[in-house]
C-alpha positions as a Markdown table, in Angstrom:
| # | Residue | x | y | z |
|---|---|---|---|---|
| 1 | Met | 11.1 | -6.0 | -12.9 |
| 2 | Ala | 12.0 | -9.7 | -12.2 |
| 3 | Glu | 13.6 | -9.2 | -8.8 |
| 4 | Cys | 10.9 | -7.0 | -7.2 |
| 5 | Ile | 9.2 | -8.8 | -4.3 |
| 6 | Phe | 5.9 | -6.9 | -5.0 |
| 7 | Cys | 6.0 | -7.9 | -8.6 |
| 8 | Lys | 6.4 | -11.5 | -7.5 |
| 9 | Ile | 3.4 | -11.2 | -5.2 |
| 10 | Ile | 1.4 | -9.7 | -8.1 |
| 11 | Lys | 2.4 | -12.7 | -10.3 |
| 12 | Gly | 1.5 | -15.2 | -7.5 |
| 13 | Asp | 5.1 | -16.4 | -7.2 |
| 14 | Ile | 5.0 | -15.3 | -3.5 |
| 15 | Pro | 1.8 | -15.9 | -1.5 |
| 16 | Ser | 0.0 | -13.1 | 0.2 |
| 17 | Arg | -3.2 | -12.6 | 2.2 |
| 18 | Lys | -5.1 | -10.5 | -0.3 |
| 19 | Val | -7.5 | -7.9 | 1.1 |
| 20 | Tyr | -8.5 | -6.2 | -2.1 |
| 21 | Glu | -7.8 | -6.5 | -5.8 |
| 22 | Asp | -8.9 | -4.9 | -9.0 |
| 23 | Asp | -7.5 | -4.6 | -12.5 |
| 24 | Ala | -4.9 | -1.9 | -11.5 |
| 25 | Val | -4.3 | -2.4 | -7.7 |
| 26 | Leu | -3.5 | -5.2 | -5.2 |
| 27 | Ala | -3.8 | -4.9 | -1.4 |
| 28 | Phe | -2.5 | -7.5 | 1.0 |
| 29 | Asp | -1.9 | -7.8 | 4.8 |
| 30 | Asp | 1.6 | -6.7 | 5.8 |
| 31 | Ile | 3.7 | -9.7 | 7.0 |
| 32 | Ser | 5.1 | -7.6 | 9.9 |
| 33 | Pro | 2.1 | -5.5 | 11.0 |
| 34 | Met | 2.6 | -2.3 | 13.0 |
| 35 | Ala | -1.1 | -2.0 | 13.9 |
| 36 | Pro | -4.1 | -4.4 | 14.1 |
| 37 | Ala | -4.9 | -3.4 | 10.5 |
| 38 | His | -1.8 | -3.0 | 8.4 |
| 39 | Val | -2.3 | -3.4 | 4.6 |
| 40 | Val | 0.1 | -2.8 | 1.8 |
| 41 | Ile | -1.5 | -1.3 | -1.3 |
| 42 | Ile | 0.4 | -1.5 | -4.6 |
| 43 | Pro | -0.2 | -0.7 | -8.3 |
| 44 | Lys | 0.0 | -3.8 | -10.4 |
| 45 | Lys | 2.3 | -1.9 | -12.8 |
| 46 | His | 5.8 | -1.6 | -11.5 |
| 47 | Ile | 6.5 | 2.0 | -10.6 |
| 48 | Ala | 9.7 | 2.3 | -8.5 |
| 49 | Thr | 8.9 | 5.4 | -6.4 |
| 50 | Leu | 6.4 | 8.2 | -5.9 |
| 51 | Met | 8.8 | 10.4 | -7.9 |
| 52 | Asp | 8.3 | 8.1 | -10.9 |
| 53 | Val | 4.5 | 8.6 | -11.0 |
| 54 | Asp | 3.2 | 10.6 | -14.0 |
| 55 | Ala | 1.2 | 13.4 | -12.3 |
| 56 | Lys | -1.4 | 13.1 | -15.1 |
| 57 | Ala | -1.8 | 9.3 | -14.7 |
| 58 | Asp | -4.8 | 8.0 | -12.9 |
| 59 | Ile | -2.9 | 5.5 | -10.7 |
| 60 | Thr | -3.0 | 7.8 | -7.7 |
| 61 | Gly | -6.8 | 8.0 | -7.8 |
| 62 | Lys | -7.0 | 4.2 | -8.2 |
| 63 | Leu | -4.7 | 3.8 | -5.1 |
| 64 | Ile | -6.8 | 6.2 | -3.1 |
| 65 | Ala | -10.0 | 4.4 | -4.2 |
| 66 | Ala | -8.5 | 1.1 | -3.2 |
| 67 | Ala | -7.5 | 2.5 | 0.2 |
| 68 | Gln | -11.1 | 3.5 | 0.8 |
| 69 | Gln | -12.3 | 0.0 | 0.0 |
| 70 | Val | -9.6 | -1.5 | 2.2 |
| 71 | Ala | -10.6 | 0.8 | 5.1 |
| 72 | Glu | -14.2 | -0.4 | 4.8 |
| 73 | Ile | -13.1 | -4.1 | 4.6 |
| 74 | Lys | -10.8 | -3.8 | 7.6 |
| 75 | Gln | -13.6 | -1.8 | 9.5 |
| 76 | Val | -11.4 | 1.3 | 10.2 |
| 77 | Ala | -13.2 | 3.7 | 7.8 |
| 78 | Glu | -15.2 | 5.3 | 10.6 |
| 79 | Ser | -12.7 | 5.1 | 13.5 |
| 80 | Gly | -9.8 | 6.3 | 11.4 |
| 81 | Phe | -6.6 | 5.2 | 9.8 |
| 82 | Arg | -3.3 | 6.4 | 8.4 |
| 83 | Leu | -2.0 | 6.1 | 4.9 |
| 84 | Ala | 1.8 | 6.4 | 4.4 |
| 85 | Ile | 4.0 | 6.5 | 1.3 |
| 86 | Asn | 7.7 | 6.3 | 1.8 |
| 87 | Cys | 9.9 | 7.7 | -1.0 |
| 88 | Asn | 13.5 | 6.7 | -1.6 |
| 89 | Ala | 16.0 | 5.6 | 1.0 |
| 90 | Asp | 16.0 | 8.7 | 3.2 |
| 91 | Gly | 12.2 | 8.6 | 3.2 |
| 92 | Gly | 12.3 | 5.0 | 4.5 |
| 93 | Gln | 11.4 | 3.2 | 1.3 |
| 94 | Val | 12.8 | -0.3 | 1.4 |
| 95 | Val | 10.9 | -2.0 | -1.5 |
| 96 | Phe | 11.3 | 0.0 | -4.6 |
| 97 | His | 7.8 | -0.6 | -6.0 |
| 98 | Leu | 5.4 | 2.3 | -5.2 |
| 99 | His | 3.2 | 1.3 | -2.2 |
| 100 | Met | 1.1 | 2.7 | 0.5 |
| 101 | His | 0.7 | 1.4 | 4.0 |
| 102 | Leu | -2.8 | 1.6 | 5.5 |
| 103 | Leu | -2.7 | 1.4 | 9.3 |
| 104 | Gly | -5.6 | 1.4 | 11.7 |
| 105 | Gly | -7.5 | -0.5 | 14.4 |
| 106 | Arg | -6.0 | 1.4 | 17.3 |
| 107 | Lys | -5.2 | 5.0 | 18.2 |
| 108 | Leu | -2.0 | 5.9 | 16.3 |
| 109 | Glu | 0.6 | 8.1 | 17.9 |
| 110 | Asp | 1.4 | 11.3 | 16.1 |
| 111 | Gln | 4.8 | 10.8 | 14.5 |
| 112 | Leu | 5.0 | 14.2 | 12.9 |
| 113 | Gly | 4.9 | 16.7 | 15.7 |
């Protein structure tokens, strides 16, 4: 998808501060961090939303494995972190390329209860 900002980051057309990369996943620091550690983790293949993921595909496992690596790199694996995936407009998704936010580095407030 030519106009997707995350696809442009993957191609290197837009710079990012890479935290982790493998053949299927790219992780980079969020440009507007909401916590001391705030990393965006994306599949390199364009998938618009969580609803577009083939449940039998292995991309979800690769995203989780990347999140584990990022948590170690950012030194929040032991203290704790949050992973968030927003889906579609009412779910808060702004960029329509599947992505997870990893947030940590401080005590995060409970937003669910």
